[in-house]
C-alpha positions as CSV (number, residue, x, y, z in Angstrom):
1,M,-0.2,-0.5,-0.1
2,I,1.0,3.2,-0.6
3,P,1.7,6.0,2.4
4,E,-0.3,8.1,2.5
5,A,1.7,10.9,3.9
6,L,3.4,10.0,0.1
7,V,-0.5,9.9,-1.2
8,A,-1.1,13.0,0.5
9,M,2.3,15.0,-1.5
10,L,1.5,13.6,-4.4
11,I,-2.7,15.1,-4.6
12,W,-1.6,18.3,-3.4
13,L,1.3,18.3,-6.2
14,L,-1.7,17.7,-8.3
15,G,-3.4,20.5,-7.0
16,L,-0.9,22.7,-7.8
17,A,-0.4,21.4,-11.2
18,V,-4.6,21.4,-12.5
19,G,-4.5,25.4,-10.4
20,S,-1.6,26.3,-12.9
21,F,-3.9,25.3,-15.7
22,L,-6.7,26.9,-14.1
23,N,-5.6,30.1,-14.3
24,V,-5.3,29.8,-18.2
25,V,-9.2,28.7,-18.1
26,I,-9.5,32.1,-15.9
27,Y,-7.9,34.6,-18.0
28,R,-8.2,33.1,-21.1
29,L,-12.3,31.9,-21.2
30,P,-14.4,34.8,-20.6
31,A,-11.7,37.1,-22.9
32,G,-13.1,34.6,-25.6
33,L,-9.1,33.6,-26.3
34,S,-8.9,30.0,-26.9
35,I,-6.7,27.3,-23.4
36,S,-4.5,25.8,-26.2
37,R,-3.2,28.9,-28.4
38,P,-1.0,29.5,-27.5
39,A,0.1,26.4,-25.3
40,R,3.1,28.1,-22.9
41,S,1.6,30.7,-20.7
42,F,2.2,34.7,-21.5
43,C,2.5,38.2,-20.2
44,P,-0.3,40.1,-20.5
45,I,1.2,43.0,-21.3
46,C,4.7,42.6,-23.4
47,T,3.0,39.0,-24.9
48,R,6.4,37.1,-24.6
49,P,5.6,33.8,-23.2
50,I,6.9,32.8,-19.8
51,A,9.7,30.5,-19.2
52,W,9.4,27.1,-17.7
53,Y,11.1,28.2,-14.0
54,D,9.3,31.3,-13.7
55,N,6.0,29.5,-14.2
56,I,6.8,27.1,-11.9
57,P,3.7,27.1,-9.6
58,V,3.7,29.6,-6.7
59,L,6.9,29.5,-6.2
60,G,7.6,31.1,-9.8
61,W,5.7,34.3,-8.6
62,L,7.2,34.2,-5.0
63,L,10.6,34.4,-6.4
64,L,9.7,37.0,-9.3
65,R,8.3,38.9,-6.4
66,G,4.8,39.6,-8.1
67,R,6.1,41.3,-11.5
68,C,7.3,40.0,-15.4
69,R,11.1,38.9,-15.7
70,Q,10.6,41.0,-18.8
71,C,8.7,43.9,-19.0
72,R,8.3,43.9,-14.7
73,A,4.5,44.6,-15.1
74,P,3.1,43.2,-12.2
75,I,1.1,39.9,-12.0
76,S,-2.1,39.8,-9.5
77,A,-1.9,37.6,-6.5
78,Q,-4.7,36.0,-8.1
79,Y,-2.0,32.9,-9.9
80,P,-0.7,31.8,-6.5
81,I,-3.4,32.1,-4.8
82,I,-6.1,30.0,-7.0
83,E,-2.8,27.5,-7.1
84,A,-2.3,27.4,-3.2
85,A,-5.9,27.5,-3.3
86,T,-6.6,24.3,-6.1
87,A,-3.5,22.5,-4.0
88,L,-5.4,23.2,-0.2
89,V,-8.8,21.8,-1.7
90,F,-7.2,18.4,-3.1
91,V,-5.7,18.1,0.2
92,T,-8.7,18.3,1.7
93,I,-10.9,15.9,-0.1
94,H,-8.9,13.8,0.0
95,H,-8.4,13.7,3.4
96,L,-12.3,14.3,4.2
97,L,-13.1,10.6,1.2
98,A,-9.8,8.3,2.6
99,G,-8.9,9.6,5.9
100,V,-12.4,10.4,7.5
101,G,-14.5,8.5,5.1
102,A,-17.3,11.2,4.8
103,Q,-18.8,9.7,1.6
104,P,-18.9,5.6,1.9
105,G,-18.1,3.9,-0.4
106,A,-14.7,6.0,-1.0
107,D,-11.6,5.4,0.2
108,G,-9.4,7.6,-2.1
109,L,-6.5,6.5,-3.6
110,H,-6.3,3.4,-1.8
111,C,-8.4,1.3,-4.1
112,P,-8.3,1.3,-7.7
113,Q,-13.1,1.0,-7.3
114,H,-13.1,4.1,-5.2
115,A,-10.2,6.4,-6.8
116,V,-13.0,6.6,-9.4
117,V,-15.1,8.5,-6.9
118,A,-12.4,10.3,-5.8
119,A,-11.6,11.6,-9.3
120,A,-14.8,12.3,-9.7
121,W,-14.9,14.6,-6.7
122,L,-10.7,16.4,-7.8
123,L,-13.1,17.3,-11.2
124,L,-15.5,19.1,-9.1
125,A,-13.4,20.6,-6.8
126,A,-11.3,22.0,-10.0
127,A,-14.5,22.9,-11.9
128,M,-15.1,24.6,-8.6
129,V,-12.4,27.0,-8.1
130,A,-12.4,28.0,-12.0
131,C,-15.9,29.6,-11.8
132,T,-15.5,30.8,-8.1
133,A,-13.0,33.1,-9.2
134,M,-14.8,33.4,-12.6
135,D,-18.1,34.5,-10.9
136,L,-15.8,36.6,-8.4
137,L,-14.2,38.2,-11.1
138,T,-17.1,38.7,-13.4
139,Y,-20.0,37.4,-11.7
140,T,-20.4,35.4,-14.8
141,V,-19.5,31.7,-14.6
142,D,-18.6,29.3,-18.1
143,T,-20.1,26.6,-18.6
144,R,-18.1,25.4,-21.0
145,V,-16.4,25.0,-17.2
146,T,-19.7,23.2,-15.5
147,D,-20.9,21.3,-18.6
148,F,-17.0,19.2,-19.0
149,A,-17.8,18.9,-15.1
150,M,-21.0,17.0,-15.8
151,F,-19.9,15.2,-18.7
152,G,-17.0,13.8,-16.8
153,G,-18.8,13.4,-13.9
154,I,-21.8,10.8,-15.4
155,A,-18.4,9.1,-17.2
156,L,-17.5,8.3,-14.3
157,Y,-20.2,7.5,-12.4
158,L,-19.9,4.3,-15.2
159,F,-17.4,2.9,-13.1
160,H,-18.2,3.4,-10.0
161,P,-18.2,0.7,-7.6
162,A,-20.6,-1.7,-7.1
163,D,-21.0,-1.3,-2.8
164,T,-21.5,2.5,-3.6
165,F,-25.4,1.2,-4.6
166,G,-25.8,-1.4,-2.8
167,S,-27.5,-4.8,-3.9
168,T,-30.3,-4.7,-6.7
169,P,-31.9,-1.7,-7.2
170,S,-35.4,-1.6,-6.2
171,A,-38.4,-1.0,-7.9
172,A,-38.4,2.5,-7.0
173,D,-34.7,2.6,-8.0
174,G,-35.9,1.5,-11.6
175,A,-38.3,4.0,-12.3
176,L,-36.7,6.8,-10.6
177,S,-33.5,6.2,-12.4
178,A,-35.4,6.0,-15.8
179,A,-37.3,8.7,-15.4
180,A,-34.0,10.9,-14.5
181,V,-32.2,9.5,-17.9
182,L,-34.4,10.1,-19.8
183,M,-35.0,13.7,-18.6
184,L,-31.3,13.8,-19.0
185,L,-31.3,12.8,-22.5
186,T,-34.6,14.9,-23.0
187,S,-32.7,18.2,-22.0
188,G,-29.5,17.5,-23.3
189,G,-31.1,17.7,-27.1
190,M,-32.6,20.4,-26.2
191,L,-29.4,21.9,-24.9
192,A,-27.8,20.7,-27.9
193,A,-30.3,22.6,-30.1
194,T,-30.4,25.3,-29.0
195,V,-26.6,26.0,-27.0
196,W,-24.4,24.0,-27.6
197,F,-23.9,23.8,-31.0
198,A,-25.2,27.2,-31.8
199,P,-22.7,30.2,-33.1
200,H,-19.7,31.0,-31.1
201,P,-17.9,33.9,-31.7
202,T,-14.0,33.6,-32.8
203,D,-10.8,33.1,-30.8
204,D,-10.2,36.7,-32.5
205,Q,-13.4,37.8,-31.6
206,P,-14.1,37.9,-27.9
207,P,-17.8,37.7,-26.7
208,T,-19.0,40.6,-24.8
209,T,-20.4,38.5,-22.4
210,A,-19.6,34.9,-21.1
211,A,-21.8,31.9,-21.5
212,S,-25.1,31.5,-19.3
213,P,-24.3,34.7,-16.9
214,S,-24.9,34.1,-13.2
215,S,-25.4,37.2,-12.3
216,G,-25.2,40.0,-14.8
217,P,-22.7,41.1,-17.8
218,A,-19.2,39.7,-18.5
219,L,-16.0,42.2,-17.5
220,A,-14.2,43.1,-20.4
221,Q,-10.9,40.7,-19.7
222,P,-7.3,42.3,-20.5
223,T,-6.1,41.2,-23.4
224,P,-2.8,41.1,-24.9
225,G,-0.4,43.8,-25.3
226,A,-3.2,46.0,-23.4
227,A,-3.1,47.4,-19.8
228,S,-3.8,45.4,-17.4
229,N,-6.3,45.7,-14.7
230,N,-5.0,43.6,-12.1
231,K,-3.3,45.9,-8.8
232,P,0.4,45.4,-7.8
233,T,0.1,43.1,-5.7
234,F,3.0,41.5,-3.9
235,A,2.2,42.8,-0.8
236,P,2.5,41.4,2.6
237,V,-1.2,40.7,2.8
238,A,-1.5,39.0,-0.5
239,V,1.8,37.1,0.7
240,L,0.8,36.4,3.4
241,S,-2.4,34.5,1.7
242,V,-0.3,32.1,-0.6
243,V,2.5,31.3,2.4
244,L,-1.1,30.2,4.9
245,L,-2.3,28.4,2.0
246,V,0.2,26.6,1.9
247,G,1.2,26.6,5.2
248,L,-2.3,24.7,6.1
249,S,-1.4,21.9,3.2
250,I,1.7,21.4,4.7
251,W,-0.6,20.8,7.4
252,L,-2.9,18.5,6.5
253,I,0.3,16.2,4.7
254,G,2.3,16.4,7.9
255,E,-1.3,14.7,9.9
256,A,-1.4,12.4,6.7
257,M,2.4,11.2,8.3
258,T,0.8,9.7,11.3
259,A,-2.5,8.8,10.3
260,A,-3.5,5.0,10.6
261,P,-4.7,3.0,7.5
262,P,-8.2,3.6,6.2
263,T,-10.5,0.5,6.5
264,D,-12.7,-0.7,3.8
265,P,-15.8,-0.1,5.7
266,P,-18.2,-2.9,4.5
267,P,-20.9,-3.6,1.8
268,P,-24.3,-1.8,2.5
269,A,-25.7,-5.3,2.2
270,A,-23.7,-6.6,5.3
271,R,-24.6,-3.9,7.3
272,S,-28.3,-4.7,7.0
273,L,-30.4,-3.8,10.9
274,P,-33.8,-6.2,11.9
275,T,-37.0,-4.5,10.7
276,G,-37.9,-2.3,12.9
277,A,-34.6,-1.0,13.9
278,P,-33.4,2.6,13.7
279,S,-31.0,3.2,11.3
280,D,-27.4,4.3,12.3
281,P,-25.2,4.3,9.0
282,S,-22.0,4.8,11.3
283,A,-22.9,1.8,13.8
284,S,-20.4,-0.7,11.5
285,D,-18.2,1.8,10.8
286,P,-15.1,2.3,12.6
287,R,-14.1,6.0,11.6
288,S,-15.6,8.8,13.1
289,P,-17.8,11.8,10.6
290,I,-16.6,14.8,12.4
291,P,-12.3,14.1,12.8
292,A,-10.9,14.3,16.1
293,P,-8.3,17.0,16.9
294,P,-5.6,16.8,15.0
295,L,-6.9,16.3,12.1
296,G,-10.7,17.9,13.2
297,V,-9.0,21.2,13.6
298,A,-6.6,21.4,10.7
299,L,-9.6,20.5,8.3
300,L,-11.4,23.1,10.1
301,A,-8.5,25.8,10.0
302,S,-8.8,25.0,6.6
303,L,-12.5,25.1,5.3
304,S,-12.8,28.8,7.7
305,A,-9.3,29.7,5.9
306,I,-11.2,29.7,2.2
307,F,-14.8,31.3,3.8
308,V,-12.6,33.9,4.5
309,L,-10.7,34.3,1.4
310,L,-14.0,33.9,-0.5
311,A,-15.5,36.7,1.7
312,A,-12.2,39.1,1.4
313,A,-12.4,38.4,-2.0
314,G,-16.5,39.2,-2.7
315,G,-15.8,42.2,-0.3
316,Q,-13.6,43.8,-3.2
317,S,-14.9,46.6,-4.8
318,R,-15.2,45.9,-8.8
319,E,-16.0,48.6,-11.6
320,S,-19.1,45.9,-12.5
321,D,-21.5,46.4,-8.8
322,E,-23.1,49.1,-10.4
323,S,-23.7,48.4,-14.2
324,V,-24.6,44.5,-12.3
325,H,-27.4,45.7,-10.4
326,H,-29.1,47.8,-12.5
327,A,-28.8,45.8,-15.6
328,I,-30.8,43.4,-12.8
329,E,-32.7,46.1,-11.7
330,E,-34.2,46.9,-15.4
331,E,-35.3,44.0,-16.0
332,R,-37.4,43.6,-13.0
333,D,-40.1,44.5,-15.4
334,G,-40.0,41.2,-17.6
335,A,-38.3,38.8,-14.7
336,R,-41.4,36.9,-14.5
337,R,-42.2,36.6,-17.5
338,M,-38.7,35.4,-18.3
339,V,-39.6,32.5,-16.0
340,L,-42.8,31.9,-17.2
341,R,-40.8,31.2,-20.4
342,E,-38.5,29.5,-18.9
343,L,-41.1,27.1,-16.7
344,V,-42.5,26.3,-20.8
345,W,-38.9,25.3,-21.8
346,L,-38.2,23.0,-19.5
347,A,-42.1,21.5,-19.7
348,P,-41.2,18.4,-22.4
349,I,-37.9,17.5,-19.7
350,L,-40.6,17.6,-17.1
351,A,-43.0,15.0,-19.9
352,A,-40.1,13.1,-20.2
353,G,-39.5,12.4,-16.8
354,A,-43.0,11.5,-15.9
355,L,-43.2,9.3,-19.1
356,G,-40.4,7.3,-18.3
357,W,-42.1,7.1,-14.7
358,L,-45.1,5.9,-15.5
359,L,-43.6,3.3,-18.0
360,V,-41.2,1.8,-15.2
361,S,-44.2,1.2,-13.4
362,H,-46.9,0.3,-15.2
363,S,-45.3,-1.8,-17.6
364,T,-44.1,-4.8,-17.3
365,A,-42.0,-5.6,-21.3
366,I,-40.4,-2.3,-19.9
367,A,-39.2,-2.4,-16.5
368,D,-38.1,-6.3,-16.5
369,P,-35.3,-5.3,-19.9
370,W,-34.7,-1.6,-17.4
371,R,-33.5,-3.9,-14.2
372,T,-32.4,-6.3,-15.7
373,A,-29.9,-3.2,-17.1
374,L,-29.4,-1.5,-13.5
375,A,-28.0,-4.8,-12.6
376,W,-25.7,-6.0,-15.0
377,Q,-22.6,-6.0,-14.6
378,P,-19.9,-6.6,-17.5
379,I,-16.4,-6.3,-15.1
380,D,-16.9,-7.8,-11.5
381,G,-17.7,-5.3,-9.0
382,F,-19.1,-2.0,-11.5
383,L,-22.5,-1.5,-12.7
384,P,-22.6,1.1,-15.4
385,V,-26.4,1.4,-16.6
386,R,-27.0,1.3,-12.6
387,G,-24.2,4.1,-12.5
388,L,-25.5,6.2,-15.4
389,G,-28.5,6.3,-13.5
390,A,-27.6,7.4,-9.9
391,A,-25.6,10.1,-12.3
392,A,-28.9,11.1,-13.9
393,I,-30.8,11.2,-10.6
394,G,-28.4,14.0,-9.1
395,V,-27.8,15.8,-12.2
396,I,-31.7,16.1,-12.6
397,A,-32.0,16.7,-8.4
398,A,-29.8,19.5,-8.5
399,T,-31.2,21.0,-11.2
400,A,-34.7,20.5,-10.4
401,A,-34.0,22.1,-6.5
402,G,-32.0,25.1,-8.9
403,W,-35.0,26.1,-11.2
404,L,-37.3,26.2,-8.5
405,L,-35.3,28.6,-6.1
406,R,-34.9,30.5,-9.5
407,I,-38.4,30.2,-10.8
408,G,-39.8,30.4,-7.3
409,F,-38.0,33.4,-5.3
410,T,-38.2,35.0,-8.8
411,L,-42.2,35.0,-9.7
412,A,-42.5,36.1,-5.9
413,L,-39.8,38.8,-5.8
414,G,-40.4,40.0,-9.4
415,R,-36.8,40.1,-10.3
416,E,-33.7,37.6,-10.5
417,A,-33.4,35.6,-7.9
418,F,-30.9,32.5,-8.9
419,G,-28.8,32.6,-11.4
420,T,-29.0,29.8,-14.1
421,G,-25.0,29.9,-14.3
422,D,-25.4,28.6,-10.4
423,I,-27.7,25.9,-11.7
424,Y,-25.1,24.9,-14.3
425,I,-23.2,24.7,-11.5
426,L,-25.4,22.5,-9.7
427,A,-25.5,20.4,-12.1
428,A,-22.0,19.7,-12.2
429,A,-22.0,18.8,-9.0
430,G,-25.2,16.2,-9.0
431,A,-22.9,14.5,-11.2
432,C,-19.5,14.2,-9.8
433,A,-20.7,14.0,-6.5
434,G,-24.4,13.2,-6.0
435,W,-27.9,14.4,-5.5
436,S,-27.3,14.6,-2.1
437,I,-23.9,16.9,-1.5
438,A,-25.7,18.9,-4.2
439,L,-28.6,19.5,-2.0
440,S,-27.0,20.2,1.4
441,G,-24.5,22.1,-0.2
442,L,-26.7,24.0,-1.6
443,L,-28.4,24.5,2.0
444,L,-25.4,24.9,3.7
445,A,-24.4,27.4,0.5
446,V,-27.3,29.7,1.9
447,G,-26.1,29.9,5.0
448,L,-21.7,30.8,4.3
449,A,-23.3,33.5,1.9
450,L,-25.0,35.3,4.2
451,A,-22.7,35.1,6.9
452,G,-20.1,35.7,4.1
453,W,-21.7,39.2,3.0
454,L,-22.3,39.8,6.2
455,V,-18.4,39.9,6.5
456,G,-18.1,41.8,3.2
457,S,-20.3,44.3,3.5
458,L,-17.2,45.7,5.8
459,L,-15.2,46.7,2.8
460,K,-18.1,47.2,0.6
461,K,-22.1,47.9,0.9
462,T,-23.9,46.0,-2.4
463,A,-27.0,43.9,-3.0
464,V,-25.6,41.7,-5.4
465,I,-23.7,38.7,-4.4
466,P,-22.2,36.2,-6.5
467,F,-23.8,33.0,-4.9
468,G,-21.3,30.6,-6.5
469,P,-18.6,30.8,-4.4
470,W,-20.3,29.8,-1.8
471,L,-21.6,26.8,-4.0
472,A,-18.8,25.4,-3.8
473,L,-17.6,25.9,-0.7
474,G,-21.1,24.4,0.9
475,F,-20.2,21.5,-1.2
476,L,-16.6,20.7,0.4
477,A,-18.6,21.4,4.1
478,A,-21.4,18.9,2.4
479,L,-19.3,16.4,2.2
480,W,-17.6,16.7,5.2
481,L,-21.4,16.2,7.3
482,S,-22.7,14.1,4.4
483,R,-22.6,10.9,6.9
484,P,-24.7,13.0,10.1
485,I,-26.8,15.1,7.5
486,H,-27.3,11.2,5.5
487,A,-28.6,10.1,9.6
488,M,-30.8,13.5,9.7
489,G,-32.6,12.7,6.8
490,E,-33.8,9.3,7.2
491,V,-34.6,10.2,10.4
492,A,-36.8,12.8,8.2
493,A,-37.7,10.1,5.6
494,D,-38.8,8.1,8.5
495,T,-41.0,10.2,10.6
496,V,-42.6,11.8,7.2
497,A,-43.7,8.4,6.8
498,F,-45.1,7.8,10.1
499,L,-46.9,11.0,9.8
500,A,-48.3,9.9,6.8
501,R,-49.8,6.7,7.9
502,E,-50.8,7.7,11.6
503,D,-51.5,11.3,11.7
504,P,-52.1,13.1,8.1
505,A,-53.5,15.8,9.9
506,A,-49.8,16.7,11.2
507,L,-48.4,16.4,8.1
508,W,-50.7,19.0,6.8
509,R,-49.6,21.3,10.0
510,V,-45.8,20.6,9.1
511,S,-46.6,21.6,5.8
512,L,-48.0,24.5,6.6
513,I,-45.4,26.1,9.2
514,L,-42.9,25.5,6.4
515,L,-45.0,27.2,3.9
516,G,-45.0,30.1,6.7
517,G,-41.3,30.5,7.3
518,A,-40.8,30.7,3.3
519,V,-43.2,33.5,3.1
520,I,-41.3,34.8,6.0
521,A,-38.1,34.1,4.1
522,V,-39.7,36.3,0.5
523,V,-40.3,39.3,3.3
524,A,-37.5,39.3,5.1
525,A,-35.1,39.8,1.0
526,R,-37.3,42.0,0.1
527,L,-36.6,44.0,3.8
528,M,-33.2,43.4,3.3
529,R,-33.0,44.6,-0.2
530,R,-34.3,48.4,0.3
531,L,-31.4,47.9,3.4
532,T,-29.0,47.3,0.7
533,S,-30.4,49.5,-2.1
534,P,-31.6,52.4,-0.4
535,S,-31.5,54.3,-3.4
536,R,-35.5,52.4,-4.4
């Protein structure tokens, strides 16, 4: 077995390399430039290629003291921060999967099958870093990044180990997965016809807006030869931020040296409980969902550092703040009509899902072959069709939550309430991490965004909040808390089933209470908007 510390070190180095590539993606995609031409990185001021020894992640920027070797133009601290943050996120995910066992059936690189789960999470992490930086810089999300993560997650799910899906699919699983796959294929066909294969600007003609903005129009990025809008950033705060991110990574790698070798949790079939016994997903797993010190302290410090970094970055004033706010306000009159048109666009997808559910639920001629396909194992230990169904459920459940938020709150508030770019982010998370992480991450992101807004409001005052970064952090928090969240979800599901069977009136009362809470949330949102927009 590969030593745990060596695995953590390799993943950290991989994160640095991926972060260096993400800097290219973050700079070039919003500017309409090719990410492959030119192949080598270049200075945006003098356009000269950067030598390989100056392009070493983090170290190159520190040795150059944040300036181009050729023209001495300042190099933004964004570059080493992205590299160091990506590496830290990679190591954090590795510890959560392999060391803590936060997600059942995922043990990092210690098992070839489970390495697929880790690869899906690292793919999602890379996409989230890129989307976070774009959203913070331009209030946009380039959907080519989220599409790549979504399709990559679906492909990786085909190779997920069988023990992550449990035993033979039940009737409900069969109908649900069939509906989700049919909805995914229908939405993919509609997007291909209307978005993906639509004419795109050439590399020589930068687009005026990035694909599917999450909050508003894009900012023009500096082009080769133009003056950079990045401030000189080799300042003590920038250097300290980079050193802090690297130091936290080294701390986590150091913890890996003393970590006990992970043990595979028993498969779900071995953890079956007697009928009527309370479910306890951690009863047969020796690892605690919340790691004990000092690993727990290191992970908490890492997530806290990422939170502070996002809050500080979101609190920086940008030229687009006012323009984005005004653009949203100008669209207020047509916001409700816009989401109603989107609801009509979604109707064929909903119809496809209903058709898939009905066919598998009521037609034996279709249900039996589909369930046989779900249990098919071309390679021992892998269920590719079941994996496709699980990925489809993740994508559809996550995007459905996003569309419900967007349509419901836009109709209630009369203004765009949830960007389509954020829905693409949810789709990527659903494909790579599953529906439970995507939905619980969305809930956690709301609280994180509120806390981040309170911190950021100390630096600037604006009603425009990029939500994509908090979604990314919410997914990480959901991974850490996935086991207790799963346990609470089982308790909630059992409670709802009990009330529906024994006391339906109580279930209606609870529903009315939740509806009242939603109304209060809408009213509070209106009051918050008035406080942050005193001119209206």
